[in-house]
C-alpha positions as CSV (number, residue, x, y, z in Angstrom):
1,M,46.4,-34.1,-17.4
2,T,46.7,-30.6,-16.0
3,E,46.0,-30.2,-12.3
4,T,43.2,-27.8,-11.5
5,L,41.5,-26.9,-8.3
6,E,38.4,-28.8,-9.6
7,S,40.4,-32.0,-10.5
8,I,42.1,-32.0,-7.1
9,A,38.8,-31.5,-5.3
10,Q,37.2,-34.3,-7.3
11,A,40.0,-36.7,-6.5
12,M,39.7,-35.9,-2.8
13,V,36.1,-37.1,-2.8
14,A,36.5,-40.1,-5.2
15,P,33.9,-42.8,-4.6
16,G,34.7,-44.9,-1.6
17,K,37.7,-42.7,-0.5
18,G,38.1,-40.3,2.3
19,I,40.7,-38.2,4.1
20,L,43.0,-39.2,7.0
21,A,43.4,-36.3,9.4
22,A,46.9,-36.8,10.7
23,D,47.4,-33.1,11.5
24,E,47.3,-33.3,15.3
25,S,49.2,-30.4,16.9
26,S,52.2,-31.2,19.1
27,G,50.0,-30.8,22.2
28,T,47.2,-33.1,20.9
29,I,49.5,-35.8,19.7
30,K,51.2,-35.8,23.1
31,K,47.9,-36.4,24.8
32,R,47.2,-39.3,22.4
33,F,50.7,-40.8,23.1
34,D,50.4,-40.3,26.8
35,A,47.3,-42.5,26.6
36,I,49.4,-45.4,25.2
37,N,52.4,-44.7,27.4
38,T,54.6,-43.5,24.6
39,E,56.9,-40.5,24.7
40,S,56.0,-37.8,22.1
41,T,59.4,-37.4,20.5
42,E,60.0,-36.3,16.9
43,A,61.2,-39.8,16.1
44,N,58.1,-41.5,17.6
45,R,55.7,-39.1,15.9
46,R,57.4,-39.8,12.6
47,D,57.5,-43.6,13.2
48,Y,53.8,-43.6,14.0
49,R,52.7,-41.6,11.0
50,E,55.1,-43.4,8.7
51,M,53.5,-46.6,9.8
52,L,50.0,-45.3,8.7
53,F,51.3,-44.0,5.4
54,R,52.9,-47.4,4.6
55,T,49.7,-49.3,5.2
56,D,49.3,-50.0,1.5
57,D,45.8,-51.5,1.6
58,A,44.3,-48.5,3.4
59,M,46.3,-45.8,1.6
60,K,45.8,-47.1,-2.0
61,N,42.2,-48.2,-1.8
62,H,40.4,-46.1,0.8
63,I,42.4,-42.9,1.5
64,S,42.2,-40.0,-1.0
65,G,44.3,-37.5,1.0
66,V,46.2,-36.9,4.2
67,I,46.1,-33.7,6.3
68,L,49.6,-33.1,7.7
69,F,51.0,-30.9,10.4
70,D,53.8,-28.5,9.6
71,E,56.4,-30.9,11.2
72,T,55.2,-33.9,9.3
73,I,55.2,-32.4,5.8
74,R,58.9,-31.7,6.3
75,Q,59.8,-35.1,7.8
76,K,61.6,-38.1,6.1
77,G,60.8,-41.7,6.9
78,A,63.3,-44.0,8.6
79,D,64.9,-44.9,5.2
80,G,65.2,-41.2,4.2
81,T,62.1,-41.1,1.9
82,P,60.1,-37.8,2.5
83,L,56.8,-38.7,4.0
84,V,55.0,-36.6,1.4
85,D,56.5,-39.0,-1.3
86,L,55.1,-42.1,0.6
87,I,51.6,-40.5,0.4
88,K,51.9,-39.7,-3.3
89,K,53.3,-43.1,-4.1
90,A,50.1,-44.6,-2.6
91,G,48.1,-42.4,-5.0
92,S,47.0,-40.2,-2.1
93,I,47.1,-36.4,-2.0
94,P,49.2,-34.5,0.7
95,G,47.4,-31.7,2.5
96,I,48.3,-29.3,5.3
97,K,46.7,-27.8,8.3
98,V,47.4,-24.0,8.2
99,D,45.4,-22.4,11.0
100,A,47.1,-21.4,14.2
101,G,44.3,-22.6,16.5
102,A,41.2,-21.2,18.2
103,K,41.9,-18.4,20.7
104,P,39.5,-16.8,23.1
105,M,37.6,-14.1,21.3
106,A,37.8,-10.7,22.9
107,G,34.5,-9.4,24.1
108,F,32.8,-12.7,23.5
109,P,33.0,-14.8,26.7
110,G,33.1,-18.6,26.0
111,E,33.7,-18.1,22.3
112,T,36.8,-18.5,20.2
113,I,38.2,-17.1,16.9
114,T,40.7,-19.1,14.8
115,E,43.9,-17.3,14.1
116,G,46.6,-17.7,11.4
117,L,45.9,-15.3,8.5
118,D,49.1,-13.3,9.0
119,G,51.7,-14.5,6.5
120,L,49.4,-17.2,5.2
121,D,49.9,-16.3,1.6
122,E,53.7,-16.9,1.9
123,R,53.2,-20.1,3.9
124,L,50.8,-21.5,1.3
125,A,53.3,-20.9,-1.5
126,E,55.9,-22.8,0.5
127,Y,53.5,-25.7,1.3
128,Y,52.7,-25.9,-2.4
129,K,56.4,-26.4,-3.1
130,L,56.6,-29.0,-0.4
131,G,53.8,-31.0,-2.2
132,A,50.6,-29.9,-0.5
133,R,47.6,-29.6,-2.9
134,F,44.9,-29.0,-0.3
135,A,44.8,-27.3,3.1
136,K,42.5,-27.2,6.2
137,W,41.4,-24.4,8.5
138,R,39.1,-25.2,11.5
139,A,36.7,-22.7,13.1
140,V,35.2,-23.8,16.4
141,I,31.6,-23.0,17.3
142,D,30.4,-24.0,20.8
143,I,26.8,-24.3,21.8
144,S,25.2,-23.2,25.1
145,P,21.8,-21.5,25.8
146,V,23.5,-18.1,25.1
147,I,26.1,-18.9,22.4
148,P,27.0,-18.9,19.6
149,T,26.5,-15.2,18.9
150,N,26.3,-13.8,15.4
151,G,29.5,-11.9,16.1
152,C,31.4,-15.1,16.6
153,I,29.9,-17.0,13.7
154,E,30.5,-14.1,11.3
155,A,34.1,-13.4,12.4
156,N,35.0,-17.1,12.1
157,N,33.4,-17.4,8.6
158,E,35.1,-14.3,7.4
159,A,38.5,-15.8,8.4
160,L,37.5,-19.1,6.7
161,A,36.7,-17.2,3.5
162,R,39.9,-15.2,3.5
163,Y,41.9,-18.4,4.0
164,A,40.0,-20.1,1.2
165,A,40.7,-17.3,-1.3
166,L,44.4,-17.4,-0.4
167,C,44.5,-21.2,-0.9
168,Q,43.0,-21.0,-4.3
169,K,45.3,-18.2,-5.4
170,N,48.2,-20.6,-4.5
171,G,46.7,-23.6,-6.4
172,I,45.6,-25.3,-3.2
173,V,42.1,-26.6,-2.6
174,P,40.7,-25.3,0.7
175,I,38.9,-27.5,3.1
176,V,36.6,-25.2,5.1
177,E,35.8,-26.7,8.5
178,P,33.3,-24.9,10.7
179,E,32.9,-27.3,13.6
180,V,29.9,-27.0,15.8
181,L,31.0,-28.9,18.9
182,M,29.1,-31.8,20.3
183,D,30.2,-31.0,23.9
184,G,27.3,-29.9,26.1
185,D,23.7,-31.1,26.8
186,H,21.9,-29.6,23.7
187,T,19.5,-31.6,21.6
188,A,20.1,-32.6,18.0
189,D,17.5,-30.0,17.0
190,R,19.5,-27.3,18.7
191,C,22.6,-28.6,16.9
192,A,20.7,-28.5,13.6
193,E,19.6,-24.9,14.2
194,V,23.1,-23.7,15.0
195,T,24.7,-25.7,12.1
196,E,22.2,-24.2,9.6
197,A,23.0,-20.7,10.8
198,V,26.8,-21.3,10.6
199,L,26.6,-22.8,7.1
200,H,24.3,-20.0,5.7
201,S,26.8,-17.5,7.0
202,L,29.8,-19.5,5.6
203,F,28.6,-19.7,2.1
204,N,27.7,-16.0,2.1
205,A,31.3,-15.2,3.2
206,L,32.7,-17.5,0.5
207,A,30.7,-15.7,-2.1
208,R,31.8,-12.3,-0.9
209,H,35.4,-13.4,-1.2
210,R,34.9,-14.9,-4.7
211,V,35.9,-18.3,-3.6
212,K,35.3,-20.9,-6.4
213,L,33.0,-23.5,-4.9
214,E,33.9,-26.2,-7.5
215,G,37.5,-26.1,-6.0
216,T,36.4,-26.1,-2.3
217,I,35.6,-29.0,0.1
218,L,33.4,-28.6,3.1
219,K,34.3,-30.4,6.4
220,P,31.4,-30.0,8.8
221,N,30.1,-31.7,11.9
222,M,27.1,-34.0,11.7
223,V,23.9,-33.0,13.4
224,V,24.1,-34.9,16.6
225,S,22.9,-34.6,20.2
226,G,25.3,-33.0,22.7
227,K,27.4,-35.6,24.6
228,K,25.6,-34.8,27.8
229,C,22.1,-34.7,26.4
230,P,19.9,-37.3,28.1
231,T,18.2,-38.3,24.8
232,Q,20.6,-39.2,22.0
233,A,19.4,-39.0,18.4
234,S,19.3,-42.3,16.6
235,V,21.5,-43.1,13.6
236,Q,18.6,-42.6,11.2
237,E,17.7,-39.2,12.9
238,V,21.3,-38.0,12.7
239,A,21.4,-38.9,9.0
240,E,18.0,-37.3,8.2
241,K,18.6,-34.1,10.2
242,T,22.1,-33.6,8.8
243,I,21.0,-34.0,5.2
244,A,18.0,-31.7,5.7
245,V,20.3,-28.9,7.0
246,F,22.8,-29.4,4.1
247,K,20.0,-29.3,1.5
248,R,19.0,-25.9,2.8
249,T,22.5,-24.5,3.0
250,V,25.2,-26.2,0.9
251,P,25.3,-25.3,-2.9
252,A,25.3,-28.1,-5.3
253,A,28.6,-26.7,-6.8
254,I,30.5,-28.1,-3.8
255,P,32.1,-31.3,-5.1
256,G,32.0,-33.0,-1.7
257,I,31.4,-32.9,2.0
258,V,33.9,-34.8,4.2
259,F,32.7,-35.1,7.8
260,L,34.7,-34.7,10.9
261,S,34.2,-37.3,13.6
262,G,34.2,-34.7,16.4
263,G,34.5,-37.1,19.3
264,Q,32.0,-39.7,18.1
265,S,33.0,-43.3,18.7
266,D,34.6,-45.1,15.7
267,E,31.5,-47.1,14.9
268,D,29.1,-44.2,15.4
269,A,31.0,-42.1,12.9
270,T,30.9,-44.9,10.4
271,A,27.2,-45.8,11.0
272,H,26.1,-42.1,10.7
273,L,28.0,-41.7,7.4
274,N,26.6,-44.9,6.0
275,A,23.0,-43.9,6.9
276,M,23.4,-40.6,5.0
277,N,24.8,-42.3,1.9
278,A,22.0,-44.9,2.1
279,I,19.5,-42.1,1.8
280,G,21.2,-41.2,-1.5
281,N,20.3,-39.0,-4.4
282,L,22.4,-36.1,-3.1
283,P,24.1,-33.3,-5.1
284,W,27.5,-33.8,-3.4
285,A,29.7,-36.7,-2.5
286,L,29.5,-37.5,1.3
287,S,32.7,-38.9,2.7
288,F,34.9,-38.7,5.8
289,S,37.9,-36.7,7.1
290,Y,38.5,-38.5,10.3
291,G,41.3,-38.2,12.9
292,R,40.4,-40.1,16.0
293,A,37.8,-42.4,14.3
294,L,40.5,-43.7,12.0
295,Q,43.4,-43.6,14.4
296,A,42.2,-44.6,17.9
297,A,42.3,-48.3,17.1
298,P,45.8,-48.4,15.4
299,Q,47.3,-46.2,18.2
300,K,46.1,-48.6,20.8
301,A,47.4,-51.6,18.9
302,W,50.8,-49.9,18.2
303,A,51.4,-48.6,21.8
304,G,54.8,-47.3,20.6
305,K,56.4,-50.7,20.0
306,A,58.0,-51.7,16.7
307,E,56.8,-55.3,17.0
308,N,53.2,-54.1,17.1
309,V,53.4,-52.4,13.7
310,P,51.6,-55.2,11.7
311,A,48.7,-55.3,14.2
312,A,48.4,-51.5,14.1
313,Q,48.4,-51.4,10.3
314,K,45.7,-54.1,10.3
315,A,43.6,-52.0,12.7
316,F,44.1,-48.9,10.5
317,A,43.3,-50.8,7.3
318,H,40.1,-52.2,8.9
319,R,38.8,-48.7,10.0
320,A,39.7,-47.2,6.6
321,K,37.8,-50.0,4.8
322,M,34.7,-49.7,7.1
323,N,34.5,-45.9,6.4
324,S,35.1,-46.5,2.7
325,L,32.1,-48.8,2.7
326,A,30.1,-46.2,4.6
327,A,31.0,-43.6,2.0
328,L,29.4,-45.9,-0.5
329,G,26.4,-46.6,1.7
330,K,27.4,-50.3,1.8
331,W,28.5,-50.8,5.5
332,K,26.7,-53.1,7.9
333,P,27.4,-53.5,11.6
334,E,28.3,-57.2,11.3
335,M,31.2,-56.3,9.1
336,E,33.0,-54.8,12.1
337,K,33.7,-58.3,13.4
338,A,35.7,-59.3,10.4
C-alpha cells in the first residue's frame, strides 16, 4: 500500500489508539527526573524512553504514534537497535517535535510566539529520512482579562499554517497544536470563547496556506475551567462545551482530534475524553496525545531504577489501556482499580 498523508493521518487516529507525547525538551525532562531523584543524563533519558517503547501491550494495542524529541529520534537502545525501529516494530508511527519553543512576543506583554520556521524545510527532509511520518508544533495561548490579543492569535496561527504546509511538502503529517492554557482563574465559558476564536483563526490560516486538511491532525486543549477558578466545570460540562466549540470551528475533513492533557490529572484527562466519545455521532475521531497523563505513573514507578522496569511498564500499559477505552467511549471509573 502506498503511504499517503491521508493514510498516515487515518492510522494515527485508528479506533482505540492514541499518541504518546515523549517529546519533552531537555529542560522539561530534567524537571520530571528531578521529581523522581534521577539524574537527567543521555543514558537515563534513553533507558526511560526505551522502557516505554518496549512495553508491548501498550505500544501494539493502544498507541498509534510517538512524538519524539530531536535527541531521541537519533538514539539507539541499549542493545543497539534504533529507538525508531522499536516504535515501528510495535506497529506504531514515529513522529517528531519541530518547533523551537514559545518565546516572549515583542510588543505583546504576557504573550508568546512559537519559533522554529528557519531551516524547517531542510530539517523536515532529514527527519523523514530518520523515519518520522508526522510532526508537531505547539502554539501557546494564555488567558487573562486582557489577553489573548488578536495579534498573538493570528501570528501563532500563521506560523502553524506555514509549518503545516512545509510538513506536507515533505510527506509528513502535521499535528497542529494551538494550546489555550488552563493556568489562571478563568471560567470554562471564557476558555470556550478563547478556544473558539483561536480555532476559527487557525482554520482560516490553514486554508490560506493550502494545507490539505485530510492529511492534518488537530491537537487542541479541552474546554476546562482555569486551575485557579473557584468553580470547576463537571466532566459532562467539559465534554459538552468542548464538542460545541469544535462543531462550530473544526471542518469535517479533519480525520481526527487528539487532545493534549495540559496539566489535568491522569484520571480527569481520561474521564473527559470518555465523556466526549460517549456523546458520539461526531464527524472526526476523538483520541489522545498525552504526555504527563500517560507518563506520570510510569515515571514514579520507575524512579530511575532498573529493577522497577516491570512495575513501570505495567503502570504505562494501564494508563494506555484506560485512555484507549476512553477513545472508544467505554471507560468507567471503577476500571482504574484493576
